[in-house]
C-alpha positions as CSV (number, residue, x, y, z in Angstrom):
1,M,-67.7,-62.5,80.9
2,T,-64.7,-60.7,79.4
3,N,-64.5,-57.0,79.2
4,R,-63.1,-56.1,75.8
5,Y,-61.6,-52.9,77.2
6,D,-59.5,-54.9,79.6
7,D,-58.3,-57.1,76.8
8,A,-57.4,-54.0,74.8
9,R,-55.4,-52.6,77.8
10,T,-53.5,-55.9,78.1
11,K,-52.7,-56.1,74.5
12,G,-51.8,-52.4,74.4
13,T,-49.4,-52.9,77.3
14,S,-47.7,-55.7,75.4
15,G,-47.6,-53.7,72.2
16,R,-46.1,-50.7,74.0
17,G,-43.4,-52.9,75.5
18,I,-42.4,-54.2,72.0
19,I,-42.4,-50.7,70.6
20,A,-40.3,-49.4,73.5
21,L,-37.8,-52.2,73.1
22,T,-37.6,-51.6,69.3
23,L,-37.1,-47.9,69.8
24,L,-34.4,-48.6,72.4
25,V,-32.5,-50.8,69.9
26,C,-32.9,-48.2,67.2
27,A,-31.6,-45.4,69.5
28,I,-28.6,-47.5,70.6
29,F,-27.7,-48.4,67.0
30,Y,-28.1,-44.8,65.8
31,A,-26.0,-43.5,68.6
32,I,-23.2,-46.0,67.7
33,V,-23.3,-45.1,64.1
34,G,-23.5,-41.4,64.8
35,T,-20.5,-41.3,67.0
36,G,-16.9,-41.8,66.1
37,C,-13.7,-40.1,65.4
38,G,-13.4,-37.1,63.1
39,P,-12.3,-37.3,59.5
40,S,-8.8,-38.5,58.8
41,D,-6.3,-36.3,57.0
42,A,-6.7,-38.4,53.8
43,E,-10.5,-37.8,53.9
44,I,-10.0,-34.1,54.4
45,N,-7.5,-33.8,51.6
46,A,-10.0,-35.5,49.2
47,F,-12.4,-32.6,49.8
48,V,-10.5,-29.4,50.6
49,H,-9.5,-27.1,47.7
50,D,-9.1,-23.4,48.1
51,Y,-10.2,-22.4,44.7
52,E,-13.5,-21.5,43.1
53,A,-14.5,-23.3,39.9
54,D,-14.9,-21.1,36.9
55,V,-18.4,-21.9,35.6
56,T,-19.0,-18.6,33.8
57,G,-15.9,-17.9,31.8
58,G,-14.1,-19.5,28.9
59,E,-13.4,-22.8,30.6
60,Y,-17.0,-23.8,31.3
61,I,-18.3,-26.6,29.2
62,V,-21.8,-26.1,28.0
63,Q,-24.4,-28.9,28.1
64,P,-28.2,-29.2,28.0
65,P,-30.2,-27.6,29.4
66,D,-27.9,-24.6,30.0
67,V,-29.2,-21.1,29.1
68,M,-27.0,-18.4,27.5
69,E,-27.4,-14.9,26.3
70,I,-26.1,-13.9,22.9
71,T,-24.8,-10.3,22.4
72,S,-23.9,-9.0,19.0
73,P,-24.5,-5.2,18.5
74,N,-24.1,-5.2,14.8
75,C,-26.4,-8.3,14.3
76,P,-29.8,-7.3,15.5
77,E,-31.4,-10.7,14.7
78,V,-29.4,-12.4,17.4
79,D,-28.4,-9.5,19.7
80,G,-29.9,-10.0,23.2
81,E,-31.3,-13.4,22.4
82,S,-31.6,-15.8,25.4
83,V,-31.5,-19.4,24.2
84,T,-31.6,-22.8,25.9
85,V,-29.4,-25.7,24.9
86,N,-31.8,-28.4,23.7
87,A,-31.5,-32.1,24.5
88,D,-29.7,-32.7,21.2
89,G,-27.0,-30.2,22.2
90,K,-28.2,-27.4,19.8
91,I,-29.4,-23.9,20.1
92,T,-31.7,-22.2,17.5
93,L,-31.2,-18.6,16.3
94,K,-32.6,-16.4,13.6
95,L,-30.5,-16.4,10.4
96,V,-28.1,-19.2,11.4
97,G,-30.8,-21.8,12.5
98,D,-29.7,-24.8,14.6
99,V,-26.1,-24.6,15.9
100,K,-24.4,-27.5,17.8
101,V,-22.9,-26.1,21.0
102,A,-22.8,-28.9,23.6
103,G,-19.3,-29.7,24.7
104,M,-18.0,-26.3,23.8
105,T,-17.0,-23.3,25.9
106,P,-18.8,-19.9,25.7
107,V,-15.7,-18.5,23.9
108,E,-15.8,-21.3,21.3
109,I,-19.5,-20.8,20.8
110,A,-19.0,-17.1,20.2
111,R,-16.4,-17.8,17.6
112,K,-18.6,-20.4,15.9
113,L,-21.5,-17.9,15.7
114,E,-19.3,-15.2,14.3
115,A,-18.3,-17.6,11.5
116,N,-21.9,-18.4,10.8
117,L,-23.0,-14.8,10.8
118,Q,-20.2,-13.8,8.3
119,R,-22.6,-14.9,5.6
120,Y,-24.8,-12.0,6.4
121,Y,-22.6,-9.4,8.1
122,Q,-19.1,-8.1,7.8
123,R,-16.9,-8.8,10.8
124,P,-19.6,-9.7,13.2
125,V,-18.6,-9.6,16.9
126,V,-20.4,-12.1,19.3
127,S,-20.1,-12.6,23.0
128,V,-21.8,-15.4,25.0
129,R,-22.8,-15.1,28.6
130,M,-24.1,-18.1,30.6
131,T,-27.2,-17.0,32.5
132,R,-28.3,-20.4,33.8
133,R,-26.0,-23.4,34.4
134,D,-28.7,-26.1,34.8
135,S,-26.5,-28.9,33.6
136,K,-24.3,-28.7,36.7
137,R,-25.8,-29.7,40.0
138,I,-25.2,-30.4,43.6
139,Y,-27.8,-32.3,45.7
140,V,-29.1,-31.8,49.2
141,F,-31.3,-34.3,51.1
142,G,-32.3,-35.0,54.7
143,E,-33.6,-32.6,57.4
144,V,-33.8,-29.5,55.2
145,A,-36.6,-27.4,53.9
146,G,-35.4,-27.4,50.3
147,Q,-34.4,-30.9,49.3
148,G,-33.3,-31.8,45.8
149,P,-30.9,-30.5,43.2
150,L,-29.3,-27.0,43.3
151,P,-27.5,-25.2,40.5
152,Y,-23.8,-25.5,40.8
153,T,-22.2,-22.1,40.7
154,G,-18.5,-23.0,41.4
155,R,-18.6,-20.9,44.6
156,D,-20.8,-23.2,46.6
157,T,-19.6,-24.0,50.1
158,V,-21.0,-26.2,52.9
159,L,-22.2,-23.0,54.7
160,S,-23.7,-21.3,51.6
161,V,-25.7,-24.4,50.7
162,L,-27.0,-25.0,54.2
163,G,-28.0,-21.4,54.3
164,E,-30.0,-21.8,51.1
165,V,-31.8,-25.0,51.9
166,R,-32.6,-24.1,55.6
167,P,-32.1,-27.1,57.9
168,T,-35.1,-28.0,60.0
169,F,-35.3,-28.1,63.8
170,A,-34.7,-31.8,63.6
171,A,-31.4,-31.5,61.7
172,W,-28.2,-32.9,63.3
173,A,-25.9,-30.1,62.3
174,D,-22.9,-31.8,64.0
175,R,-23.0,-34.7,61.5
176,V,-23.6,-33.3,58.0
177,H,-22.5,-35.8,55.4
178,V,-20.7,-34.6,52.3
179,I,-20.6,-37.4,49.7
180,R,-18.4,-37.0,46.6
181,P,-19.4,-39.7,44.1
182,S,-17.1,-41.3,41.5
183,H,-17.5,-43.5,38.5
184,E,-14.5,-45.5,39.6
185,D,-15.0,-48.3,42.2
186,G,-13.6,-47.4,45.6
187,K,-13.1,-43.8,44.7
188,R,-16.2,-42.4,46.4
189,H,-15.4,-40.1,49.4
190,V,-17.5,-39.3,52.4
191,I,-16.7,-36.8,55.1
192,I,-18.7,-35.7,58.1
193,V,-18.7,-32.0,58.8
194,N,-19.7,-30.3,62.0
195,A,-21.7,-27.4,60.6
196,N,-22.0,-25.9,64.1
197,D,-18.3,-25.4,64.2
198,I,-18.7,-23.3,61.0
199,M,-21.9,-21.4,62.0
200,K,-21.4,-20.9,65.7
201,R,-17.7,-21.0,66.2
202,G,-16.4,-19.5,63.0
203,R,-14.3,-22.5,61.9
204,L,-14.1,-21.5,58.3
205,D,-11.3,-24.0,57.7
206,K,-14.1,-26.6,57.6
207,N,-16.2,-24.6,55.2
208,F,-14.7,-26.0,52.0
209,H,-15.9,-25.6,48.5
210,L,-18.2,-28.2,46.9
211,L,-17.7,-29.7,43.5
212,E,-20.2,-30.5,40.8
213,G,-22.2,-33.6,41.7
214,D,-21.5,-33.5,45.5
215,I,-24.3,-34.7,47.8
216,L,-25.1,-33.1,51.2
217,Y,-27.1,-35.3,53.6
218,V,-28.3,-33.7,56.8
219,P,-29.4,-36.5,59.2
220,P,-31.9,-36.2,61.9
221,T,-30.8,-35.9,65.5
222,P,-30.9,-39.1,67.6
223,L,-34.1,-38.0,69.3
224,A,-35.7,-37.0,66.0
225,Y,-34.7,-40.3,64.5
226,V,-36.3,-42.2,67.3
227,G,-39.5,-40.1,66.9
228,Q,-39.5,-40.9,63.1
229,K,-39.2,-44.6,63.8
230,F,-41.9,-44.4,66.4
231,Q,-44.3,-42.9,63.9
232,E,-43.4,-45.6,61.3
233,L,-44.2,-48.3,63.8
234,L,-47.5,-46.7,64.9
235,Q,-48.7,-46.0,61.3
236,P,-49.9,-49.6,60.5
237,M,-51.3,-50.0,64.0
238,Q,-53.6,-47.0,64.0
239,P,-56.7,-48.7,62.5
240,A,-56.5,-51.5,65.1
241,A,-55.8,-49.0,67.9
242,Q,-58.9,-47.0,67.1
243,A,-61.0,-50.1,67.4
244,Y,-59.8,-50.6,71.0
245,I,-59.8,-47.0,72.0
246,A,-63.5,-46.4,71.2
247,P,-64.8,-48.7,74.0
248,G,-62.4,-46.9,76.4
249,Y,-63.9,-43.6,75.6
250,A,-67.4,-45.1,76.2
251,L,-66.3,-46.3,79.7
252,N,-64.8,-42.9,80.5
253,S,-68.0,-41.1,79.6
254,G,-70.0,-43.2,82.1
255,D,-71.4,-45.8,79.7
256,T,-70.9,-49.5,80.4
257,Y,-69.5,-51.7,77.7
258,Y,-70.1,-55.5,77.7
259,N,-68.8,-58.1,75.4
260,K,-71.8,-59.6,73.7
261,N,-69.8,-62.8,72.9
262,P,-68.4,-64.2,76.1
């Protein structure tokens, strides 16, 4: 007569051996991928620029769904209006109706609105201030509390973005990936930044400015990576494991369990 609990322990031992071997392979592979030389001079030059992009002044190109504030003291119908650029690239204002603004700078939009308002007012003066620049984004993924897109301000650095998204306890701060996409084949750049050098050692030379469309990926530490893979392996096995664990609990409580089908 076979004890089902003994069978479960035998199968469990075999399963644990397979899991341990799989995790060991994952850990070795991840360690190999995660180690390596620092970025080359060419990689660094592709990222480093010591200027802040102007996303609020006259050079900024407006696109949907940016939000702007219109100021025109002698035109009360539009003065103080906050408008969103619609998907068709237009804004809607009293008196002037729909106005195409996508692809224009704030200064160009102001001049266009002044021209439209001249039908109703003499020498109208208009200024345009960008209040939300939702058409420009940077993206953050990985071991952070706030994954997803962030508004691009033109002043974003590796440190400022990490401070905003709050890396988790599992974050591998030594290996933060900064990915700069490109529509041209072979033009994408990737650099690995040691954020601890910036945060703990004051290496501000590594705290370069980000550009619109940049992607930050914060990987898990090797130990956290192994733990995640362990959970992935155990997930489909949990229902079967519960079926074997229940008889074990019965034995531990003093009850005897026999296989009814020897």
